[in-house]
N, C-alpha and C positions, 0 to 999 in steps of 0.2 A: 921111349918113354916107359917108365915102369908103372904098373897098376898100383893104385893106392891100396894100402893094406886095409883089411876089414876094421882094424881098430881105429884108423884115421876116419873112416866113413862114419862109424858110430859116434865118434867123439866130436867131429866138426860138421859133417855134411847134414846129418839128420837134424841136429839142433837148429842149423841155419834154415833148413826147409820149414821147420815148425814155426820159426819166427816170422818167415815170409807169409805163411798161410794166415797166421793170427793177425798180422798187419793188414793183409787184404780184407779180412773180415771186418776189422775195426774201421777201415776207410769206408767200406760199404755201409756200415751202420750209421756212421756220421753223415753220409750223404742222404740216406733215407730220412734221418731225423731232422736235418736242418736245411736241406736243399731240394729234396725231391718234390715237396708240396708248394714251393714258391713258383707261381705262375704269373703271367701278365694279367692285368685287370680284366682284359677281354675274355680270358680263359677261365675266370672264376665260375664255380658252380652256383647256380641260382636256384633256390627251392621253388618247385612248381606245384606242390601239393597244397590243398586247402582243407581246413577243418569245417565240416558242415554239421548243422544240427540234425539229429535223426528225425525222420518223418514217418507218419503212419497214414494209412488210407481209410477213409470212411467206408465201412462195410455194413452189411445187413445180417441179422441173426435174431435169436430169441434171448430175452433177458427176464430174469425173475428176481424180484427184490424181496428176499426173505431174510429177516433179521432174527437171529437166534440168540438166546441168552439162558443162563442158568438162573433158577428161581427156587423159591421155597413156599410151601403151603402154610398159610397163617389163618387163624380164626378171625372172623370179621370183628370189628371193633364193638366193644360193649356199649350199649345205649344207656346213657345216664338218665335217671329219673329225677327230675328237679321239682322243687316246691313251686307251685303256681301262685300261691298267695303267702302273705306274711301272717303268722299266727302261731298257735300252740298245737302240737300234735296230741290228739286225744285218743287215737286208736291206731294200732299197727296190725294189719290184717294178713300178713304173709311172713314167711321165714326164708332166710338165705338158703339156696340150694334147690328150692322147689321150682317146678315148671310153671310158667305164667303165660297167659295170652295178653294181647294188647290191651284188653279191657279189664284185666284182673285188678281189683282194688288192692293197693298196697298200704296206704296210710290215710287217715282222716285228720284234717287240720281245722281247728276252730279259728275262724277269722272274725276279729272284732273290728267293726267299722264305726269310727266315731262320727256322730251326726253333727252337722253344722246348723241344723234347724232348731226351732223351738216348739214347745207345746203349751197350750193354755189350759189351766185347770181352774175349776171353781172351788174356792175355799169357803166353807160355811161356818159361821160363828153364831152363837146364841147369847143374847144379853141375859145375865143371871138375875137381873132385877126385874126386867119387864118380860123376859121370855121371848123377845123379838129375835127372829132368825134373819141374819144378813149373809148374802152370798157375794163374795169378792173374787173376780177373775185374777189369776196369778199366772205369769209367763215363766216357763222354766226351759232349760236346754233339753233338747230331745235326747232320749236314751240311745246308747250305741246299738248298732244293728249286729246281731250275731248270726254268722253263717257257718255251716259245716261243709267243707270242701273235700271230696274224695279224690285222691291222686291215683290214677291208674298206672299200670306198667308201661303202657305206650308201645310195647313191642313184644312179640312172642319169643320165648327162649327160656333160659335158666337164670334165676335170680342169683347172680354171682355174689352180690353183696347187698346188705341192708343195714344202714347205720342209724335209721330213725328210731327214736325212743319216745315213749309216752311222756308228756310233760315238757318235751324239748321245744324251745322257741326257734322258729325257722324264718328265714326271709325268702323273698322271691328269688329263685335261681339256685338256692342251696341244693346240693346233690344229696338225695335221700337214699338212692339205691342204684345198682347197675344191673342191666339185663344183658346176658351174653346170648346173642342169636345163634342158632344151630347151623350157620352158614360159614363158608370158607372162601378165601381168595388166594390167588397165586401172585406173588410179588417178587421182583428181581430188579437189578440195576442194569443200565446200558451205558455205554460211553456217550458222553455229551454230543460228540460229532455224529453219532448214529441217529440223532433226532432229525437230521436233514433227510434221512432215508424214510422218515415216517411223517412227512409233511402232509400226506393224504389223510392222516388221522384215521387209521383203521380202527374198527370197533370190536374186533374179536381176534383170538389167537388159538393156535393148536398147542395143547399141553400133553406132554408124555411124562408119566411117573414110572420110574424103573421099579418093576415088581408090583406095580399097582394096577388100577383098572386100565382098560384099553384107552388109547389116546382120545381125548375129548376136546370139544370146543368151549373155551371160556369166553364170556361176553362182558360187555361194559368196560372195554379196555380203556385205561387212562394212562397218561404219562405226566408225571408231576415232579417238581423239584421244590425243596424247602425254600420259603421266602426269607429274605434277610430280616432278622429280628424275631422270627417266629420261634415258639417254644412248644414243647409237648412232652408227654410222658405216658407211662403205662396207665391205662384206664381213662386217658383223656381222649375223648372222641374227636377233639379238634386238633390232636397232635399231628403235625405234618409228616408226610413221608420224608425219611432222611433224618429222623431224630438219632441221637447217639446210641440208642439201644432199640432192639426190636420191641414193639409194643402191641397192644391189642388192636391197633388199626391195621396190622398186617404189614408194617413198613420195615424193611430190612435195615440193619445198622449201616447207614451210608449217608454221604452228603450229596450223592449224584442223582441224576434223573431216575425215578422209580417207575417201572411198568407194573400195572396191577390190573387184574381182571377177576371176575366172579366165577367160582366153581358152580356148575349146575347143581340144583338141589338133589337130583336123583343120582349123583355121583358120589361114591363113598371115598372119602379121603380123611387124612389125619394131620393134625398140626405138626410141622417139622419135617414133612416129607420133602425130599429133593425132587425138583421137576425141571424139565427142559421145555422152553417156550419158543415157538416159532411164529413170528408175525409175518404174514404175507401182505405186503404193501403194494402189490401190483405186479403185472407181468405183461409182456408184449412179444408178439412174433413178427418176423420180417421188419424189425425196427432198425433204424440207422444207429450204428454204435461206434463209439470211439473210446480209447483208453481214458480212464479217469485222470491220468497224469497229463493229458493234453488239454484239460479244461481248467480254466481259472474261474473260481467262484463256485457257489453251490446254491441250491434252491431251484427256482424256476428259470433263472437266466444265468448265462455265463459267457466267457470269452475264450475263443480258440485263436491260434496264430497260423496264418498262411505263410509258407516259405517265401522269402524275398528272392527276386530274380537277380542272377549274377552277383550273389553275395550281399544284396541289399538287406536292410533290416526287415524282419518279419512283419506282416500286416495283421493287426488284430481284427477279428470278426465276431460280432455278437451272435449268439445262438440261444434258442429256447431249449431248455433241458427237460427231460422226462424222468424215466426210472433210473435209479442208481443202485447197482448191486454190490458196491464196494470195490469193484474192479473196472467195470465198464459203465458208460453213461449213454442213455438214449438221447439222440438229437431229434427234437421235434421239428425244428425249423432252423434255417440259416446255413445248412450244408446239404449236399446231395451225395449219393453213393459214388464212390470213386474219387472224391475230392481228397487232396493231400494236405495235411496239416502237420505242424510240429508235434512230435510225440511227447514233448515236455514243454511247458510254458517257459518263456525265455528266462524268467527269474530263477528257474530251477534247472535250466539246461547245464549251466556250469557245474552245479553240484552233481548232476548225473554223470557228466563227462569225468569228473574227478573220481566218482565212485567206480566207474567202469575202468579207470586207469589204476585203481587200487588205492586211491586216496579217500579218506573219510569214511570208509566202510560203505 
């Protein structure tokens, strides 16, 4: 037998070998794609994992409920001086811009009171022929009573405006002047939901003014919101907090809840200064704490959920709530240290799982 020439090997043998290799690879791929995964029903893979809601443990710690907000220094509202009677102004005793005390006289009003009574007068006549004198009683309406009423400033401060004029007729309640007191307040807005953190109704706050006096305590803390249908404006002492523009009542331009407290008289401030306000609404040490996400409800009472056994539905449990710092909630009663509860209330668990998986942010 003669050996095949190199040309024959290259021309026929190598191409045939390549075809056989590629055919074997193709058969293997077809088997993997269509036949390798087909198994009997008894050999099928059954999922054994279970998705469970995350749980958290009741623990103890310290909690401080401090609500902070940005605020502005405002002058206190001007006090309107109103006419106390109806009548004619006969005297103006002050000028705009001057300092006044509460008892300083501003205007005098002449009040004319019509009488409803009568008076009897004796009318004397003399007969010209006989000279006889006759006295006849005559009844007439009583004359009006004239009173002069002095209207005082009513408050100490600067007379910021005085519109009264001599000879002017005024009615009860007409505004004659405005007195701007020398006092200030700090006002700012908070989120409506933060009012749940202030249910204890604190009466004071700590105020810090950058570049101003050392931090001080402001008193008379109030939280208010505009009432439906209310109106107000500059110079109107009845203007509610939350008017569309900042006014003399010290209300910022907002429609949300307004926090306001008085600046101490011995603290030097100026209108328009920016301030930081911190309201301390309670603290507790060694308190039972859970994440705020685990509690359904706000205020004094709420609900947490205990994990269900063996995949059962979670069990709701009523709890009494204490201090809330925006992240954690104090449990006053209903749970004990070491208890396990769902980290998220059931209505929010799915959203949380989706967020953790990258869905919904």
